[in-house]
N, C-alpha and C positions, 0 to 999 in steps of 0.2 A: 210590403212594408207598411207599415200602419201609418207613415206619415208621409205627405211629397217636401217638406221643408223641416227644418228647424226651427225653434222657437227664436234664435236672431236672428236669423238670416234675409228675411222678408223686408223689402223696402217699398218706395213710392214708384217703382219701374213697375212692380206687380200688382198695383191699382187691377181690379178688374177680375183678376185671374182665380178659380176659385182652388184651394189649396187644402190641406191634410196638415192637422200637426197633433202631435202627441206630448205628454208632459205631468207635471203635476202643478196642481193647483196653489200659486204663489200665494194670494192674495183675491176677495172678492168682497165686491161693493152692489148693495142695491139701493140704485136709484129709481125707485118708486113706478115697477112694473120694466125698466129697464136694469139688467144686471150686467156688470163687470167682472172679469175672470181676469187677470194676471197668469198666465200660461208658463211654466218655467220648465227649461232643461239645462242642460251643461254649455249650451251655446249663446242663452240669453232668455229673453221678456220678449211675449208677445200679446198685446192685448184683445180679449174676445169679447164680443157686446153680443146676450141676447136681449134680442129686443125682437116684437111681435109685429112689426113694423118695418122690421130689415131683416126677414127672411125666416125667424123662430117660431115654429110653431107652439101652438099650447100645451103639447107634452113636452118638446123641449124645454119651455118658460120652467113645467113643474120640474124636470129632472136637473135643470140649473139651479134651481131652488134650492139644492140639498146639498149643493157640491159645498165642501169645505175644507178646509187647507190641508195638501198634500194628498189629496185624493188624484187618482193616477185617471186623466180623461184624454179621448179622442173628441177631434174633431174636425167637422168640415164646414167649410163655407168664403163667401165670396172677400178678397182684401177689398179695405176700403179706405178713402184718407180718411183722418181726424179732422172733425170740426179745428180749425187752426186756434181756438181759445183752450183745446183738449191737448195740444202737441206737448210732447216731453222731451227737449231735447236730452237729457241723461241717456236715453235709450238709443239705442243705434234703430232700433224694431218704434221709434215715438211719434212717428208722422203717420202711420198707418194702423188699423185694428181688423181684424177679424168679424166678418157679421156671420154669428152661426147658423149653420142652416140642418146641420147633425150634432150628435151629442153621444158618443159611446162613456159610461162609467166605466173604467178596467178593473179598477180596483179601487179600494175604502182605504181610510186610514182612520187609526185609534187617533185620539185625543193627544198632540205630544207632549212629549217631558219637559222639553222646552221651545222658545220660539228659534225659528232660524232666521230672521231678520239680521243684519251685520250689525243695527245698530242695538239689538237685542243680545248679543252676544254674550255680555258681562254679567250677563243674570242669571247664565246656568253658571256651577262651576264644573272645573274640569274634570271632576270623576264621572259627575253624570254624563257630560258630553262624550266621554270614554266610554263609557257602559256602551251608550247610542250612537258611534262612530259612525256606522251606518248613516244613520242621518244627518252627525253634524257634516257630514262630507257633502251634501247637498250645498251645505253655504259656498255662496261664491268664493270667498275668500280661501278655502280649501282648494276648491277648484283650479282658484286660478293657481294657486302653490304646484297641484300636482302636474297642471298643465305646463308648467315653468318647467318641473321636476324632469317631465320628459324632454322638452326643450333642449335643456342644456344636456340630457345624454344624448340627443342625436347628436347634437353639436359637438360634444367631445368624442363620440365614435369617428366623425366625417375626420374631426383634427389629425386623429393619431392614425387611419387610413391614407390620408394626404401625405402622411409621411414614413409610410411602407411597414406601419406597426401590421400586429396581426393579432385578432382578440381570438383568445385560448381561454378556456374554462377548463378550470384546475378542480380537484376533489373536494366536495365538505365534509365526507370522512376522511379523516385522515388520522396524524398520529400527533401524540400530546409534544408538546414545546415550550421552551420556555421564551416566552415573546415580551414578558413582562406582567402579564394580567392571567388569573386564573381559566384555566379550561374550561370548557363545558364537555362532560364526559359522556359518552354514547356506552352501552354496554352490550357486547357481543352475545348471540346465541347461540353464536354456533363454534366459539370458541371460550367457555366457561371463565370467568376472571382476568378477562381481556378487552380491554374498550381501546373504541376510536374514541377522537376528540375531535370537534368541529373547531375549525381553522379561526384563529385570533387573525392570520393574514394566512395570504397565501410566497409566505416567503422561499421556505424551500423549493416548493415546485416552480416558481419562476427560473429559480436561480439554477434549477435542473433542466429549465427548457433553454437558457443561456446555453447547457456543455451539449444539448442534443440540438443547436444550429441552429433557432430560431433568435435572430441576432434582434428585433426589437418585437416586444410583447407588450400588451396590452391587455386589462380587464376591467370590468365593472364589478368587482369581487364584493360576495357576500364574506363578513366577518363575524369574530364570534367571541364575546368576551365578556366575563362573570363579573364584570367593574358594577361597582355604586353607583347609582343615576344621578345626573347633574344637570344644569340647565341648556348647557353644552354637548352632554355622554349621552346617547339613548344605550337603556343597559338589555344585554343581551345581544340584538345582530345591528350591524349596519353596514354601510357601502361605503368601500374606497377606491379611488379611479387609481389601480397597480399598473406600472410600468415596470418592465427592465430593459438595457441595451448593452449590448458586447460590444467590445474596445470602444469606449468611453470611459471620458474624464467627468469629473464633479460638473467640469464648465461644459459637456456635452447635457448633462442631464440638465443643468438649468438653461441651458439655451432652447430645449422643448419646452420645459416648465413654463417659463416667462410670460413668451407671447398666447400661450394658451389660458393663464391667469387674466392677460391684460383682454384677449378677445372673448373671454367669457365676460368681462366686467362692462367693456365698453356694449356687447351685443344687447345683454339683460338686463343691465342696470343705468342707472343717470348719474351714477357715482363716480365720483372723480378720483382717478388715483394720486397720490400724494408725491411718489418719488417714480419714477422709469428713467434710466434701470432699477431694479430694486435696490438699495441697500445691503450691505454686506455685514452682517454684526458676529463678532466674535460671543459663542457663549456665554466667557469671564466678563466680557465690556455688554454685553447685557444685561448680563446678572448687577454687576456694578453700577449700571447708568440708569435700568430702568426696575430692577429689582425681581426681572421675569425674563425667561428664556424665550418668551412670546409676548414681548411689550406691546402695548399698542401707541403705535407713534402718528395718529393722528394729533395729537397734542405731543410739547417737548416736554417740562417741567423734570427734570435730571434728574437725578439723586448725586449728593456729590462727598466723596470720603473725606473727613476731616480730621481722619485716625491723627497725622504727624502735628497737631494742632493739638491734641490728646499728651496730655503729660502722664504718666503713674500717679505722682502725687497731686492730680488735678483734685478740686476741693469736693467733688461731686463724685461720690464713689460710684456712681454707678458704672460713669466713662472710664473712670480710673479701673476700674475693677475687667472692665471686658480690655482695656488694651495691655492689664499686666498679663491678662489669663492668652494673650495671642490672638483677643478678637479683633475689633474693628467698629469705629464709630463713623459713621454717615448721615449726611444733612437732607433734606426733602424740602426746598425753597416752594412754597406755592404762591405767586403771584395771584393778590385780592384774595386771598388765604383767609384775612382777620373779619370776616362778614361771617364766617363759619362759628356760631354760636358755642356754648359748653356742653349743649345736649350732643351736639353734632361731632367735639373733640371728643367727648367721653364713648359716643359709638365710631370712632375711627381708632381710638385706644383698644374697644374690643376685638373691631377686624385683626389690629395688630398681634393681640394676643392669642388668637386663631392660627398666626405663624409661629405659635411658641415666643413671641416676643413677650417680656416681663412689663410692658411697658410702654408709653408713648411721650417721651419727652419735647415739649414744643418751645417755644418765644413766638409771642405775637408782635407784631411790630403797629404798634399804635402811633396816634400821632406826639401824644406828649413823651412817649420813646419808648424803648422795649418791655415788654412785662413775662411775666414768665414766672411758675412756680420754681424754675430751678435757677434765677438769677444769683440770690445770696449764695448757692454752692459754685455755680462758673466765676464770678468775679467780673467786676467791668472789664477788664482787659482780654480775656478769654471771650468775654460773650461777643464785643465787637470785633475781635479778630475772626471769631465765626460768621457773622454777621454780614464784614468785607469779603471773607472768604464765599460765600454764595451769593452776594451780589443783591441781600434783601433791603426790600426798602418800606416805606411806610406802605399799610394796606397790605404787607406778606404776613404770611405765616411759617415757620420754619419747625417740620416735624425731626425728631433725631431717633435713631437706632443705634443702640450699643449691645454687641453680642459677639456670637460666632457671623464669619462672614456670610453662611448663608442666611441661616436665621432672620439676620440686620436687611439681604436682600429679600428675602421672601415678604416681611414685616411693611418695606418700607413698597414695596410695591406693591403689594395690597392697598395700602392707604394713597398711593398714586393714583392706582386705578380708579379706586371712590372718589377722587379729590377732581379728577377729570369726569366724571359724571356730574358730581354737585355742583362744579361750577359750567356744564354742560361745554364740556370741549370735546366730546365723544360726536362728531358731527356726523349725521348719520348717510349724511351726500358724500363724505368722504373713504374711501378704502384704502388702506396701508400695506402693501405688501412690503418683507424684508426676509433677508437670508440670514438663518444663525447657522455660524459656523464654526469648525471647532470644537466638538464637543469631546468632553473628557471620556477615554476608553473604556476607566474606572472610575468606581470610588468607592468607597467604605459603604460595608450594606448598614442600612436599617434596622434589619431585621437581627443580624448576628455580629456582636461587635467584636473589632478587630478582622470580620473578614472582608476581602477585596471582593466587589461585583460589577458587573458592567452597567456601565453608566446609560445605555441605550439600548440600543441593538449591536446582540453579542454577534452578529453575522459581520460585521463593520472590517473593511481594511483597517489594520493602525497605521498613522501616518508612520514611514521610516521601516514599516513590516517587519520582518522579524528581527533584523538587530533592534531595534527599538525596545520590543519586546524581552530580546535577553539584556539589554544593556541599560535601559532608561525603569527608573523605580515607577509602578504600575501608574499611581494618581498623577505623573507627569506625559504620561504618552497621552497623545490626542487622536484620536477618531477621523477617519474619510467620511463625516457623517454631515449631516446636514437638513435641517427642519426649515419650515417657512412660517413665518408668523405673517398673520391679518386680523388687523382692530381686536387684537388682547387675544387671538386664540391661535393654538397652532393646528394649520389647517395640511401640513405636510412633514411626511419626515422620511428622510433616503439616505442611500451612503452607497459609497464605491466597497462593493464586496471583498470579502476573505476567499478567495479560490482555489488557495492554496493548502494540502494539508499539512503541511508543517508547522505554518503559520498559524489554521485554525486550533488544529491540537496544544500550540503552546499558549495560544491567545485566551483559550478554555483552559488550561492549569492556572494561568494567573490567577480565574475566578474561582479555582477550588474543583475544577472537574478532572478526574480522571480519563483516560487513554479508553478505558473499558467503556465510561461513561458518555462518552463524546459518540462513541462508535456504536453504543445501545442505541443514542437515541437520532443522531445525524448521520448513521452507518448509509442512509441511499445517498448524501451531500459527499460527505466524503471518499468513498467509492468512486461516483462520479468525476471528481477531480481528478482522479488516479488516472483517468483515461482523457487527457486534452482539455481542459476548461479554459475558455479564454477568459479574461477579465471583463469583469463585467459592473455596471453599476444601475439603480434607479430608485424609483419613489414612490409612495402612496399619498394619494390625495383625499382627504377627507372628504368625501363627496357631500355629506348630508350637513356636515359642519359649514361648507364652503356654503353649500345652497341657504343655512341659515344666513348667512351674512348677506347675500346676495339680494334677497328675498325680505329683510329685515323682521324676520321672527326673532319674536322673544323667546323662543325654548325651540330646542330641534324637535322636540316631538311635535311640533307645528309640520314639519315638513313631511313625514310619515303617513303614507293612507292609514295605518292600522298599528298606531305607536302603544309600548307600554306604558304605565302611569310611572308617577315619580317615584315608588316601592317596585317595579319592573315587574309589575301583575300587568296581564290582558284582564281588563275586566268585564271586557266584552265577550271573550271565549273562555271567562274562568280559566287560566292559565298564570302560574303551573298548578295543577291538579293532582289530585291522587289516582292513580293506577290499581287495578285488578288484582288482586291475589296474583291469577292465573298466570297476568304477565309477567309478574315479579318474578313466577316462577319459572318460564320460560328463561326466563334471562340468569338463573341462577342467583335471586339477589335476596336476601332476609333481612327484613325491618330490625330494627334496634329499638325496640320500646324503651321509653323513658318515665 
């Protein structure tokens, strides 16, 4: 070994010992014949002193004078106490230094493309940092996150093992499956014209494990989805804590999940959990009250339906036409929101429009009385009814949405979230978990008008089973399905699974799949379910997203060692990249020139 200790290890108890350290030059200071080097590795920093009066030869001093940032060196010397006026209380090693007697330069470094000191992080743009990610990873912040990631995974494995779950790895090369996102396809060399798909989730395999008799399975599972990037979604690959249980109800799954979330939060953060046990909110109520099926419950600010107050002959045509067309009118009262300037209100209006709203009407509760561009259309009587209904007072602002139910919910939900941010209500020291339950089994397709499609996971057991599928209107059928929301993010999705072939055929038939299509896509599962499949259910925790919340990262990219950029590219490794004609020929692929 080229070291006897790490750079964060030495303390006063080692004073007088001869030690050997290796690491990177972090900082260099020349004090007129005495050179100080801060030597860094992932464990910490130790000060090295080069001084001819304390063991350093002229040759060592000459070499020390050459040292520059990020050179890799090896140093031998004696541990000494720092002078009292030079003690650094911020460092674990701040009371000692090494009086260098030997110095080896193991490797030199080119001038860095950006500074590695934490306080200068913002000086380098993200693209440059990602291009030189191997340098960015030397920063203490990222090393701390990678260490935390490892510790959380260890804790999760211990948690599941203590509860008799078994860790099983499922295939990476799998078949294409309608999980809700685009597949990454892998062409087969041996079977021309056929493709593997990288798994969007281990869904089918974990259900087959239940049929195979493994009643408690879990996995830190790599998943692959060809989705557009965003702050809370990493393009391409991500990880989920996947688990499944046989002979389990929703309550059984929740009883495994809640203690895990509490344990991870209390062990790895100083955040306060807002409510224990976690609230349970129906999908419909979450949309109506918070405008989202993943509401941030660190603050209240509920949305209120006021459709009943609005008549079809109301003077404000936007409200009247929405009600006449079967839509809704909802109101969002923001306490203290009258501080919003016109530019902020305009910003909120544009945000609502990104959710397909036509605009964002509002009433400001000023000391001299309500003020709004729509006052003259509403009339005093209706305006006062609305103000009383939502409980608005001086200093508040009321925003309105009038359109189809889903559109109004999405628009006011986005406005609610932004207002919480603007007013400082998203306390980073709080963490709020909630179960979202009773998801609809089906919804109308956004791609094919008039077609019924699965709202969420197609493998969920419909509430009421086969009877519900045969007798109920598709849009009225609920699924035995649940999500977990946390601080405005979805961090878990799960369900009690459909394990009966008859129910599965019928469920897919309602969504427009023929029996032949189901057999072709899910033949292994259908076949397995005919050989004694136990009732089962489980969930998948979005590990990367959860870790982003626990570590207070602004972007999910920060919690990966080697992330893609915001456009889904690996700018360090230059991928995706072109491949040679020979490789394409082996795969029986021809590129179409445009």
